[in-house]
DRENVEXFI-912812 format. One record per residue (C-alpha): residue in three letters; x, y, z. Coordinates in pm, whole numbers, plus 32768, in hexadecimal, padded with zeros to 4 digits. Layout:
! DRENVEXFI-912812
{atom "Ala"; {X; Y; Z}},
...
This chain:
! DRENVEXFI-912812
{atom "Met"; {DE39; 3BFC; 7879}},
{atom "Val"; {DDE0; 3A97; 78D7}},
{atom "Glu"; {DC72; 3A40; 7903}},
{atom "Ile"; {DBF1; 390B; 79BA}},
{atom "Arg"; {DAB2; 3868; 7937}},
{atom "Lys"; {D9FA; 372C; 7996}},
{atom "Leu"; {D9EC; 3620; 788A}},
{atom "Gln"; {D882; 3632; 781B}},
{atom "Asp"; {D878; 353F; 76FB}},
{atom "Glu"; {D95B; 345A; 7637}},
{atom "Ser"; {D9CD; 3567; 7541}},
{atom "Ala"; {DB1C; 359B; 75F1}},
{atom "Ile"; {DB56; 3433; 7658}},
{atom "Asp"; {DC5C; 33EB; 7549}},
{atom "Asp"; {DD25; 351A; 75B7}},
{atom "Leu"; {DCF4; 34BC; 7725}},
{atom "Leu"; {DD80; 3360; 76E7}},
{atom "Ser"; {DEAC; 33F5; 7635}},
{atom "Val"; {DEF3; 34EE; 7750}},
{atom "Ile"; {DEE5; 33DA; 7856}},
{atom "Gln"; {DFC5; 32F0; 778E}},
{atom "Gln"; {E0C7; 33FD; 7738}},
{atom "Ser"; {E0D0; 3488; 7899}},
{atom "Phe"; {E0FC; 3339; 7943}},
{atom "Met"; {E1F4; 32BA; 7840}},
{atom "Thr"; {E305; 3392; 78DA}},
{atom "Val"; {E2C9; 32E1; 7A26}},
{atom "Ala"; {E2C0; 318F; 797A}},
{atom "Arg"; {E414; 31D6; 78DE}},
{atom "Asp"; {E4A9; 3256; 7A25}},
{atom "Phe"; {E43A; 3120; 7AE4}},
{atom "His"; {E46B; 3022; 79CA}},
{atom "Leu"; {E2FA; 2FCE; 79B3}},
{atom "Thr"; {E27C; 2F0E; 7887}},
{atom "Arg"; {E130; 2E8C; 780D}},
{atom "Asn"; {E1A7; 2D35; 7887}},
{atom "Asn"; {E218; 2D8E; 79E8}},
{atom "Ala"; {E117; 2EA2; 7A33}},
{atom "Pro"; {DFF2; 2E7A; 7942}},
{atom "Thr"; {DF08; 2F4D; 7A1A}},
{atom "Asn"; {DFF1; 307B; 7A1D}},
{atom "Pro"; {DF47; 31A4; 7973}},
{atom "Ala"; {E062; 31B7; 7874}},
{atom "Phe"; {DFCA; 307C; 77DE}},
{atom "Leu"; {DE5D; 30E0; 7802}},
{atom "Thr"; {DD7B; 3071; 76E7}},
{atom "Met"; {DC40; 3117; 7667}},
{atom "Asp"; {DB74; 2FF2; 76EB}},
{atom "Met"; {DC0B; 3017; 7847}},
{atom "Leu"; {DBD1; 3190; 7847}},
{atom "Ser"; {DA69; 3170; 77CF}},
{atom "Glu"; {DA23; 3065; 78D4}},
{atom "Ser"; {DAB0; 3142; 79EA}},
{atom "Ile"; {D9D2; 3261; 797E}},
{atom "Lys"; {D8A2; 317D; 7976}},
{atom "Lys"; {D8F4; 3111; 7ADA}},
{atom "Gly"; {D8E9; 3279; 7B58}},
{atom "Leu"; {DA42; 330E; 7B1B}},
{atom "Asp"; {DA05; 347D; 7ACA}},
{atom "Phe"; {DB17; 3537; 7A13}},
{atom "Tyr"; {DB75; 36A4; 7A27}},
{atom "Leu"; {DC3F; 371B; 78FE}},
{atom "Ala"; {DD3C; 3833; 78EB}},
{atom "Phe"; {DD41; 38F7; 77A6}},
{atom "Asp"; {DE45; 39F2; 7735}},
{atom "Asn"; {DD70; 3AA6; 7634}},
{atom "Asp"; {DCE2; 3977; 757C}},
{atom "Thr"; {DE02; 388B; 75CC}},
{atom "Leu"; {DDBC; 377F; 76D0}},
{atom "Cys"; {DEF0; 3781; 77AD}},
{atom "Gly"; {DE8B; 36D1; 78F0}},
{atom "Cys"; {DD7D; 361C; 79AF}},
{atom "Val"; {DD10; 3590; 7AFC}},
{atom "Gly"; {DC0B; 348B; 7B50}},
{atom "Val"; {DB27; 3482; 7C80}},
{atom "Gln"; {DA73; 3346; 7CEA}},
{atom "Pro"; {D9A4; 32E9; 7E1A}},
{atom "Gly"; {DA5B; 31F7; 7EFE}},
{atom "Lys"; {D9E8; 30BE; 7FAE}},
{atom "Lys"; {D98E; 316A; 80F6}},
{atom "Glu"; {D893; 3281; 8128}},
{atom "Gly"; {D939; 33D5; 80FD}},
{atom "Glu"; {DA71; 333E; 805D}},
{atom "Phe"; {DAE4; 33A3; 7F02}},
{atom "Tyr"; {DC08; 333F; 7E29}},
{atom "Ile"; {DCD7; 3423; 7D52}},
{atom "Glu"; {DD40; 3369; 7C1B}},
{atom "Arg"; {DE20; 33AE; 7AF1}},
{atom "Leu"; {DE95; 350A; 7B49}},
{atom "Ala"; {DF5C; 354E; 7A0E}},
{atom "Val"; {E00F; 3676; 7972}},
{atom "Leu"; {E0BB; 3665; 7822}},
{atom "Pro"; {E235; 368D; 7847}},
{atom "Tyr"; {E23A; 37DC; 7790}},
{atom "Tyr"; {E145; 386F; 788F}},
{atom "Arg"; {E1EF; 37F2; 79CB}},
{atom "His"; {E27D; 38DD; 7AD3}},
{atom "Met"; {E176; 39E5; 7A81}},
{atom "Lys"; {E096; 399B; 7BAF}},
{atom "Leu"; {DF9E; 38E0; 7AD1}},
{atom "Gly"; {DFAE; 37A7; 7BA9}},
{atom "Lys"; {DF55; 3878; 7CD9}},
{atom "Lys"; {DE34; 3918; 7C1C}},
{atom "Leu"; {DDB0; 37C1; 7BBA}},
{atom "Leu"; {DDDB; 3740; 7D1E}},
{atom "Asp"; {DD23; 3871; 7DA9}},
{atom "Thr"; {DC09; 3836; 7CAF}},
{atom "Ala"; {DBEB; 36CB; 7D1F}},
{atom "Ile"; {DBEB; 372E; 7E8F}},
{atom "Glu"; {DAE1; 3836; 7E52}},
{atom "Glu"; {DA07; 373A; 7D98}},
{atom "Ile"; {DA2E; 363B; 7EB0}},
{atom "Ile"; {D9CF; 373F; 7FB4}},
{atom "Asn"; {D89C; 3796; 7EE1}},
{atom "Arg"; {D83E; 3625; 7EED}},
{atom "Asn"; {D85A; 3624; 806A}},
{atom "Gly"; {D99D; 3561; 8061}},
{atom "Lys"; {DA56; 3531; 81A8}},
{atom "Ile"; {DB90; 3482; 8137}},
{atom "Ile"; {DC5D; 3470; 7FF8}},
{atom "Ser"; {DD30; 333E; 7FAD}},
{atom "Ile"; {DE3B; 330C; 7EA9}},
{atom "Gly"; {DF34; 31FC; 7E56}},
{atom "Ile"; {E086; 3247; 7DB8}},
{atom "Ile"; {E1D0; 319D; 7D73}},
{atom "Asp"; {E285; 31AF; 7EC2}},
{atom "Glu"; {E3D7; 31BE; 7E19}},
{atom "Asn"; {E36D; 32FF; 7D67}},
{atom "Lys"; {E3F3; 33D9; 7E82}},
{atom "Lys"; {E3C2; 3520; 7DC7}},
{atom "Leu"; {E24F; 34DF; 7D89}},
{atom "Lys"; {E220; 345D; 7EEB}},
{atom "Gln"; {E2B6; 359C; 7F77}},
{atom "Trp"; {E1D8; 366C; 7E94}},
{atom "Tyr"; {E0A1; 35CA; 7F28}},
{atom "Leu"; {E127; 35EC; 808B}},
{atom "Asn"; {E16A; 375D; 8047}},
{atom "His"; {DFFF; 3783; 7FD9}},
{atom "Gly"; {DF66; 36F9; 8118}},
{atom "Phe"; {DF62; 3582; 80E6}},
{atom "Val"; {DFDC; 3494; 81F3}},
{atom "Glu"; {E07B; 3342; 81B4}},
{atom "Lys"; {DF9D; 322B; 8236}},
{atom "Gly"; {E072; 3102; 81D8}},
{atom "Thr"; {E116; 303E; 80C4}},
{atom "Lys"; {E0D2; 2EEE; 802A}},
{atom "Arg"; {E18E; 2E0F; 7F3F}},
{atom "Phe"; {E0B4; 2D5D; 7E3D}},
{atom "Gly"; {E147; 2C27; 7D9C}},
{atom "His"; {E0D6; 2C8A; 7C40}},
{atom "Leu"; {E17A; 2DE5; 7C4B}},
{atom "Pro"; {E2EE; 2E3B; 7C35}},
{atom "Phe"; {E2CF; 2F51; 7D39}},
{atom "Thr"; {E23D; 2F99; 7E90}},
{atom "Val"; {E0F4; 3055; 7EA3}},
{atom "Cys"; {E0E2; 3178; 7F97}},
{atom "Phe"; {DF89; 31D4; 801A}},
{atom "Leu"; {DF51; 3343; 806B}},
{atom "Glu"; {DE20; 33EC; 80FE}},
{atom "Met"; {DD9E; 3548; 8141}},
{atom "Asp"; {DC90; 3592; 8241}},
{atom "Leu"; {DB9F; 36A3; 81DB}},
């Protein structure tokens, strides 16, 4: 049985970094992302970048199968009052298609509701049609897309009103 726990200290941070990198590497391969053309993609996350995100208020919720870290999701306050971002929702390839992503998403939504959140925002690769449909199926609405000159893909912005 999978258990979700909030990251309380830095003891699991090495494993967290590994889960994020491994999980996003499949996407990086599918969309031909490299450290050169998409250095901010989570597949290329460094320990310094992860630690800095946590210091800036990104809270992580970790999914454990027994004692094995197999997924995570981050929750961070947004720029506007009542807005929150979901970041780095990641599930190791072996654990995919077992409803773990949904469990992590539900945990993030519950946490945001507990923090009096009113809106959840997320940005994804627009060309990742499967992932986009997954979020749409779970109550998100597309709010627009934007092409950034430094990225080799279009970013799709999705939101959920609570």
